[in-house]
N, C-alpha and C positions, 0 to 999 in steps of 0.2 A: 390215562394212556394204555392202548392194549397191550397183552403180553409179549412179550418177544418172540418170534417165529425165529424157528430153526432149522438150519440146510447144513446142506455137506458142497464139495464148489472137486470140479477138474477143469482140464484145459484137454482140446483135441489132441495136440501134437503128443503129449505127454501120456496117454495112454489109446489113443485108438489104434496104434498101426498102420497095417493094412495100408501100406504107404503110397501104393501104386492100383492100388483096388479101384473100381467106377471109375477108372477116368479121372483119378486125381493127380495135378501136378505137383512138378515138384515146389517144395517152401522154401527160403534163404535158412533154414535150419536144416532140411534135409543137407542141404547143401554143405552149409558148417559143418556138418559131424564128418564131413568125407577129409575134412583138413586135420591131419597126424596132432593128436598133442593138446586139440582145442578141448575136448569130453576130457575128463579126471582118466575113466575106464576104456576109452575108445568105441564108447557103445552111440547107439542111434535109434530113433524112434520107427525103425522100418516096423518091428514088431511089439515094442510098449508091454502095453498089459493087453494088447487083441481083445479093444472092447468095441469095435469096431464093427469085429464079428460076435461077442458075445452081452452084446446089450440087454436080454433078456437075467443074464447072471446079474449084473449090477444092477438094473432096475431091482431085483429082488431083495438086494443088501438096503437097497431106499427103503421100500415098504419096512423088514425088519428094522430096524434103526427109527422108523418111526415117525423122520422130517416130512417137513411139510414144504419144501423146498428144493430143487437142484439145479447147482449153479454149473453151468458146462459151454462148451466156447462150439462156435462151428468155424470150420478149417474152411478157411478162402478160396485157399488148391483145390478142396473139393467141388467146391460152388462155381466158380472160374478159374480153370488150371491156368490159364495165363495171366488171369489179372484182370481183365477185361474181355472184352465180345460175349456171346450170347453164355448164359448158364447151360451148365453143363445137369441134365434130369437126375441122372444116376446119387451125384452126390447130392444133393438137396435135398433127394427123397429121404436120405439115409438121417436127413435132421427131421422133414416133417414126419416119416413114422415114432420117433424119439419124443418128439414132441406130443404127438398123438397117444403113444404110451404112457407118459406123466400125466395128463389130462386125465384118462380110464381110471389111472391109479392114484386118481387125488392129491399129486405134487405139482406144485406150480414150475413154471420150467421159467430158466432165469437165464436164458441167454447170453453172451459173449459176441458180440461180432467178429472183435479181434482178440486173439493169446497169442500174437508173435511170431503167426504163420505167416509171412508176404509172400505171396507168389514169387517165385527166382525170376522171371522175368520184368518184374517189373522192379526189385534190386538193378538188374541189368540197365536198369533205361535209367538208373539212378537213384532207386531207392528211397525215404523218408524226407531225404532232405529235397525232394523235385517235388516241387505244387500237384503236378500233377499225379502224382503217387494221393494224394487227398479227392480230386474226383475223382480217380477211379475207384476208391476206398465209396465214394457217396451211390455212386453207380451199383456195386458189389451190396450194396448194406438196403440199396431198393428194389434189388430182384431178390434176397432172404425176404426181403418183409411181406413184396407179392405174395409171397406162400405161406407166411407166418402170423403178417397181421393182424389175422382173424383169430390165430389161436392166442398170442404169447400178447401179455401189455407190457410188460416191464424188459426194458434191452437195457443191454450196457452195453457200449459200442466200443471201447476199449480200455484194456486188461493193463495196468500200470505202466504209462507210457511214456516214465521215466526210464526204466531200465530198457522197452526199444529204441530212444533216444541216445544216451546215456551209456549204458553198458553193452549197444553195439555199434556207438559209430562215436563215442570218445575212446571210453575207455577199450573197446574190443575184446570185449572177453565174451560175451553174447553174438550171434548171428545180426549183423553180414560182415562183424568180426571186421569192422573199420575205426581207426582211427585217426579220427580228423574232427576237432572240436569244433568249427564252425559248422560243417556239416551235423553233428549234434542239436546243436541251436534250431536250425531249420528243419531238422526232423522233428524237433517238440513243437514248434511252430506248424505244422503239418498235421500232425496227429492231433493236437487241438482243432487248427479246422475242417478238418475232417470227422472228428467227433461232432461238429455242430452241422458240418452238410450231411451227415447222414443222422443227424438227431432229423432233421427236416426231412429226410427222404421217409425216417417211418413216421411220422405225424402226419405223414401229406396220407398216407395209406390207413393212417386210424387215429382218429384225433383223442382218443382218450389216452393212448399211447403215454407211458410213463420213462424218459431216455434218460441214462445216467451213464456217468463215465466213472471208473474205479481207479482211485489213485493209491500208490503206495506211501505212503506217509509215517513219519519219525519225530518224535522230539528230537532236536538237536542239542546237547549238555556241553559247556565250556568245561574243558579239562585246565589243570594250573600253569601256566607258561604261554597257551596256547594265544595267537594270534586273533584277535577277535572279530577280525576281518574274513578269516579264515570261517569262523563259526556262522557269523552273518550268510557268506558265500555257499556252504552247504543246507542251511535255513531254506536259502532264496531255492536253490537249484533242487532241492530235494519236495520242498513244501511250498515257496511263494510262488513259484514261476505257474504253479497250474492254479493256484487257489483264485490266486491275484488275476489271469487271463477270465478263468469265470466269473468271477465275480464282479471284478469292477473295471474290465476289460482296458489292463496291463500289463506290464513286467518288469519285474527287480531291474536295479540296474546293475546289473553284473550279465543280464541279459544284450548283446549285441545288437544291432541292427541286422534282422535277417529278409525282410522283405521290403518292396516298394509299395504293396497294398497294408500295412500293418496294421494302419488305423481301423481301415472297412474290416479288417479281417475280425479284430480282437472287438467290434461291434458286434462284429455278428456272432462272436464264441462267449462274450458277455453274458448271461444269463442262459442258455444253454441247456444247462444239465438242468431235472425235471428231479435228481437225487443224487446225493453222491455216495461211492461207494467207497469204505476204507480197508486197506489188505496192512494189515501191521505184524510185525513179528519182533520187532526187537529195536531199542535208541541207536541213534547217536552219538557216539564221545569224540569230541574233537579236542585230542593235542597235538601240542610241538611234534612233528616228524620226527619222532621215533620210537613208535608202538612196536612191542615185541609180541603182541597178539593178532595172530594172521582169522579174518573173518572172512567167510565166501562171501562172495559179491559185495563186500566194501572195498572201494577199490580208489584210489587217490585220483586216478584219470580219468574217473565218470565226474569230476566237480570241475572243468576248466575255466582259468579264468580265475579260481580258488586261489590264495596265499598259500605257502607252504605248509602241509598239518598232516596228521595222520589220525585212525581209529584209534581207542582205548576203550574197548569193551570188559566189562566187570564181572565176575561169574557171578552168577552159577552160566554155565553156555548149552549152549544145543550144541548138536556134532557138525555143525553149521561155525559153529564159533560166533555166534550170535548170544548174546546176555539176554536172558530170561530176565523182561522187567513189566509186569502187569500194568504197572499202574501210567507205564508209557501207552498202551489202548488209549483208558481212560482221559490223559493228558490231551489226544490225540482229535477225541471225538469230541470231546468238550471246547477246540480249538477251530475244529470246523463247524461247531454248530456255531458258537459267534463267528463264523466267515462268513456264513451263510444262514440266514438268520430262518425260522420254516422250513429249511429243505430238509427233505428226509433222508436219511443217513441209513447204510445196509453197512453191518462189519462184511467183506463179500469174502473175506483170507483171515484165520488163522489159526496156526496150528504149529508144531514141532518137529522136528527132526533130529530123532535120539538112536543110539546105535541097538534098541531093540535087542538085546542079549537074551536073557532072561526069559526061559519057556516056560511053559504049562507043560504037564504028561502028555499032553494029545499035541504036543508042537506048536501051538497056540501062544503071540507073544504075550507078557506077561508086565505091558509099559505102565507101569505107575507114575512113571515121570514125564508120559506127555497126558496121566488122567491130571495130575496134578497142573499142570501147563494149562488147561483146557479148565480144569475148577476156577485158577486164579484168573483168568482173563476173562472167563466167565462172570464173574464178580464185579470187574472191571469196567464190564459195559452196565450190569448193573446200577455202579453210584456214577457210572456218566447218565444215566436215565433219569436217576432220581435229582440228578442234578439240573435237568432240562435238555441234554442230547436227543432228539427226537429220532431215536432208531427202530428200526424196524424189525431187522433182522439176522441174526449172527449165524455167520456159513463155515463149518470147518473145515481146513484145507489137509487132509484130504482126503477122499474117500477112500483111494488105491495108494499103495505105495505106485511109484513112476517114473518113469523118465524124466529125471531132476535136471533137465539143461544142461551145463555144463558140467554137472558135477555126475554124469552118467545117470547108474540105477547104484551111486552108493550112497545116498542121502534115501532115508524112511519116512516120507510124512504120512501116511495112509493109516487109517483106523483098520483098515486093514490089509494084511500083508498080501503078496501073490507072491506065490513057488515057483522060483528060477524053474524055466523049461515047461511045467506042466501047466501055469498059469494059474493055477487051482486060487480063489479067492482063499483066505481063511482070517476072518473076524480076530484082531488084537483083542485085547482088556478094555483099551478105550473105548473100542467099540459098542462093549456093552454098556460102559459105563454110561457114557454120550446119550446111550439109546434111551436110557432108566431119565437122564434127564431133562429127553426131550418129550419122552413123555408123562413125566410129573410136570412140566412146564404146559405143557398141551390142556 
């Protein structure tokens, strides 16, 4: 097996800022951030890291790291401000320039077509629970591929569709902030359908395109006293819903009938991923509904139809309240390799938020906890590879401290700190450690 390749990841809404520049339209996250109390620190993505205007600064960091790939997302509202109709040339030109510069620097672009920033007019028309949104996504994907398919071979359609569907439409803690369980299942189906339709659009423009989808998967462990049906339901919604649809064209029993054309859709979805991206942060421990530990993003409302349960994460924890367990990444990769035999895998996100309170004399962060996290998880990837999992890439989350969705700027996942106000980039100790690891691997 070829040596593991290394990259880092970001997403458009979390780093770009420039929320009204060059014709960009509003997204559901722009609207969501205006609601009192939904973002922990009351912040938004209006400025973020201002990466839209500081592309060269961030490219220089990639070169200094020595990574061979950069995973980023394309903001749908920049390309199509209303989610349909003609392309916005200024918005799409930004990504053409970014891709061209990456190629000049010898860094492979790994674009993701959707990282949660649905154009607000499409949400006003019903959002992902409406089938038309899947068709609009296919159109948008074709417009992007018209400009970039000659430069980009490896594409991802969606990032973590579970979050879009179940945190956004069931739990209501992510944009668009709806609590409609049935709508969440419809959204999940249309996200998978839109992936398959978008893949067709990209391949129509480049025959050798490799189109995948990125899933946030987790091992699900049963704690004493829990209802086994709850454990099964959590695993079904978090993992099997996506994997079963993509592999054998069916949904677990917990998923209700959501479409009159379900069989035809699932036929299209099955086998539609040329590769699979795995985002891994923490395992899920499912116990009786009496947990005292609060972990960000672990919300029982995101699993509609499951019997009563609660999450029981065990220490050590990240500052998100997520359990640190590198063996979970190994287990997920081996599970996916078995479910999709022969399908290339990429670890498309892995990283941790820590307080970053220990500083060196020059003001940089001495984040030894993050270094330990990365070291342990990279070792888990190599164990999975040795056991036969065809993992091609390891992509760390994230290049920069950024807007962490409903947590605002209270959580720091970056290898690089971003100073408030000046937005000066300050590499952390983990940046130097990861760079040494990458260069040794190359």
